[in-house]
C-alpha positions in Angstrom: 0.0 0.0 0.0 2.8 2.4 0.9 4.5 1.8 -2.5 1.3 2.9 -4.3 1.1 6.2 -2.4 4.8 7.2 -2.0 7.2 7.5 -5.0 10.4 7.9 -3.0 11.8 4.6 -1.6 13.5 6.6 1.2 10.1 7.8 2.4 8.8 4.3 2.7 12.0 3.1 4.4 11.7 5.9 6.9 8.1 5.0 7.8 8.8 1.3 8.1 11.9 2.0 10.3 9.7 3.7 12.9 8.8 1.3 15.7 5.1 2.0 14.8 5.8 1.3 11.2 3.7 -1.9 10.8 0.8 -0.3 12.6 1.1 2.9 10.5 1.0 0.7 7.3 -2.1 -1.1 8.6 -3.7 2.3 9.4 -3.0 3.5 5.9 -4.7 0.5 4.4 -7.7 1.1 6.7 -7.8 4.8 5.6 -7.9 3.6 2.0 -10.6 1.1 2.6 -12.7 3.8 4.3 -12.5 6.1 1.3 -10.1 8.7 2.8 -8.3 10.7 0.2 -4.5 10.5 -0.4 -4.2 14.0 0.8 -5.5 12.9 4.2 -3.0 10.0 4.3 -0.1 12.4 3.4 -1.1 14.7 6.3 -1.6 12.0 8.9 1.4 9.7 8.4 4.1 12.2 9.3 2.2 13.0 12.5 2.1 9.3 13.4 5.8 8.9 12.6 6.6 11.8 15.0 4.3 10.3 17.6 6.3 7.1 17.4 9.6 9.0 17.8 8.1 11.0 20.7 6.9 7.9 22.5 10.3 6.3 22.1 12.0 9.3 23.6 9.7 8.9 26.7 11.1 5.4 27.1 7.9 3.7 26.0 8.0 0.8 23.5 4.6 -0.8 23.7 1.1 0.3 22.5 -0.6 0.0 25.8 1.7 2.5 27.4 1.6 4.7 24.3 -2.0 5.6 25.0 -0.8 7.7 28.0 1.4 9.8 25.7 -1.4 11.1 23.5 -2.0 14.3 25.5 1.8 15.1 26.1 2.4 14.5 22.4 -0.5 16.9 21.5 1.0 19.5 23.8 4.4 19.0 22.2 2.8 19.3 18.7 1.1 22.5 19.7 4.4 23.9 20.9 6.0 23.2 17.5 3.1 24.1 15.2 0.9 26.4 17.1 3.2 29.4 17.6 1.1 31.6 15.3 -2.3 30.6 16.9 -3.7 33.5 18.9 -7.3 32.2 19.3 -8.3 29.3 21.5 -10.1 27.7 18.5 -7.0 27.8 16.4 -4.9 26.1 19.2 -7.7 23.5 19.7 -7.5 22.8 15.9 -3.8 22.1 16.1 -4.2 19.9 19.1 -6.9 17.8 17.4 -4.7 17.6 14.3 -2.2 15.6 16.4 -4.7 13.7 18.6 -7.1 12.3 16.0 -4.8 10.1 13.8 -3.0 8.8 16.9 -6.4 7.8 18.5 -7.5 6.2 15.3 -4.3 4.2 15.0 -4.4 3.0 18.6 -8.1 2.1 18.3 -7.2 -0.2 15.4 -4.0 -1.6 16.9 -5.1 -2.1 20.5 -8.0 -4.4 21.4 -10.0 -2.7 24.1 -8.8 0.8 23.4 -11.9 2.9 22.4 -11.5 6.3 20.9 -13.1 8.9 23.1 -16.4 10.2 21.6 -16.7 13.9 21.6 -20.0 15.3 22.8 -21.9 17.3 20.3 -21.7 21.0 21.1 -25.0 22.9 21.6 -26.0 25.1 18.7 -25.6 28.8 19.8 -28.6 31.2 20.2 -31.1 28.3 20.5 -33.0 30.2 23.2 -32.9 33.7 21.6 -33.4 32.5 18.0 -35.1 29.1 18.3 -36.0 28.8 14.6 -32.6 29.5 13.0 -31.3 25.9 13.1 -34.6 24.7 11.5 -34.3 27.5 8.9 -30.8 26.3 7.9 -31.8 22.6 7.7 -35.3 22.8 6.2 -35.8 26.1 4.5 -32.3 26.5 3.1 -31.7 22.7 2.9 -28.1 22.9 4.0 -26.0 19.8 4.5 -25.0 18.8 8.1 -21.4 19.8 7.4 -22.5 23.3 6.4 -24.7 23.5 9.5 -21.6 22.7 11.6 -19.8 25.4 9.8 -22.5 27.9 10.9 -22.4 26.6 14.4 -18.6 27.1 14.6 -18.7 30.8 13.6 -21.9 31.6 15.6 -20.2 30.2 18.7 -17.5 32.8 18.2 -20.1 35.5 17.9 -22.0 34.2 21.0 -18.8 34.1 23.0 -17.9 37.6 22.0 -21.3 38.9 23.1 -20.9 37.1 26.5 -17.4 38.6 26.9 -18.6 42.1 26.5 -21.8 41.6 28.5 -24.2 42.3 25.6 -27.4 40.6 24.7 -28.4 39.8 21.1 -31.1 42.4 21.1 -28.4 45.0 22.1 -26.3 44.4 19.0 -25.3 47.6 17.1 -23.1 48.5 14.1 -20.4 49.6 16.5 -20.5 46.4 18.4 -20.4 44.3 15.2 -17.4 46.3 14.0 -15.7 45.6 17.3 -16.5 41.9 17.0 -14.8 41.7 13.5 -11.8 43.6 14.8 -11.4 41.3 17.8 -12.0 37.9 16.0 -10.6 38.4 12.5 -6.8 38.7 13.2 -6.5 35.0 14.2 -8.2 33.8 11.1 -7.1 33.2 7.5 -8.6 35.4 4.8 -11.0 32.7 3.7 -12.1 32.0 7.3 -12.6 35.8 7.9 -14.9 35.9 4.9 -16.8 32.8 6.0 -17.3 34.2 9.5 -18.6 37.5 8.3 -20.9 35.7 5.8 -22.4 33.4 8.5 -23.1 36.4 10.9 -24.7 38.4 8.1 -27.1 35.5 7.3 -27.9 35.2 11.0 -28.6 38.9 11.5 -30.8 39.0 8.4 -32.8 36.1 9.7 -33.1 37.9 13.1 -34.5 40.9 11.4 -36.9 38.8 9.4 -38.3 37.3 12.5 -38.5 40.6 14.3 -35.9 39.7 16.9 -33.9 42.7 15.8 -35.6 46.0 15.0 -33.4 46.7 12.0 -31.4 44.8 9.4 -27.8 45.0 10.7 -26.3 42.5 8.2 -24.9 45.4 6.1 -22.9 46.5 9.1 -20.7 43.4 8.7 -18.3 44.3 5.9 -17.1 41.4 3.9 -13.3 41.4 3.7 -11.8 41.3 0.3 -9.7 38.3 -0.7 -7.9 37.9 -4.0 -7.1 34.7 -5.8 -3.4 33.8 -5.6 -2.7 36.8 -3.3 -0.6 34.6 -1.0 1.5 33.0 -3.7 5.2 34.2 -3.2 6.7 36.0 -6.2 9.9 33.9 -6.0 12.0 31.7 -3.8 15.6 32.0 -2.7 18.5 30.1 -4.1 18.9 28.3 -0.8 15.4 27.1 -1.1 16.1 26.0 -4.7 19.1 24.0 -3.6 17.1 22.5 -0.7 14.4 21.5 -3.2 16.9 19.8 -5.6 18.5 17.9 -2.7 15.3 16.2 -1.6 14.7 14.7 -5.0 15.5 11.0 -4.9 17.4 10.2 -8.1 17.5 6.5 -7.5 14.3 6.1 -9.4 13.3 6.9 -12.9 10.7 9.3 -11.7 13.2 11.0 -9.4 15.6 11.5 -12.3 12.8 12.9 -14.5 11.7 15.3 -11.7 15.3 16.5 -11.2 15.7 17.2 -14.9 12.4 19.1 -15.0 13.4 21.2 -11.9 16.8 22.0 -13.5 15.1 23.3 -16.6 12.7 25.4 -14.6 15.4 27.0 -12.4 18.2 27.3 -14.9 16.4 28.5 -18.0 13.1 29.9 -16.5 11.0 27.7 -18.7 7.3 27.5 -18.2 5.5 24.2 -17.6 4.2 24.0 -21.3 7.7 24.7 -22.5 9.2 21.9 -20.4 6.5 19.5 -21.8 7.4 20.5 -25.4 11.1 20.1 -24.8 10.5 16.6 -23.6 8.6 15.6 -26.8 11.5 16.6 -29.1 
């Protein structure tokens, strides 16, 4: 299974050399059978390899004892990868990124180990706006995953109102502007846009149902995001050299990839020009 997903033999060797290697390989087969995408596999396997190394450094060499290392590993992962996380939600996301694949692997490898079931969080504003959840599910016909998306961002709005001691009926344009200023910095451009869109739909519904005396949805300004705005203009020569060094030239594909990269960095060829040069 690993040979079908990974091109470089060195990558496969590194996974199998890990003391959890056989369990990781079995886990990859399980992910494939459950319909997980290759992208999910590529994201989870490095985490599991690092978990194996972390557990070994703690002096643990068996699966039963490894279950006690889940939370320390998650904290270690957060320390490494959560430096830019300002909001609690962002830090929680990084922690779950480390916990989930480890829990899944152990639940498969250990008989009697049951992955903890997370309790479903209450949908916000059910008391103040009881019909909004039904509106999303029935009137708009949104999928459950999209409803969860609404719940996630409305919980941010609800927590902000609680933090400033304001009721939903006391919402004003100034308070909405302060909410965006407080919550937006810890989000990516797309997440900021999604959060503003969710709150606008919610406010429009509140006005329709006479919960709010005026339509305040326009007070939430949608942030502008531009396609490819985050793409860097160029990379440094040190990055180019590092890229060339990781290409495994032991395989035919590796030698092909190395030749393509040399054409790109040496002559500045575009992708279609590289393709044409290979056909001559």
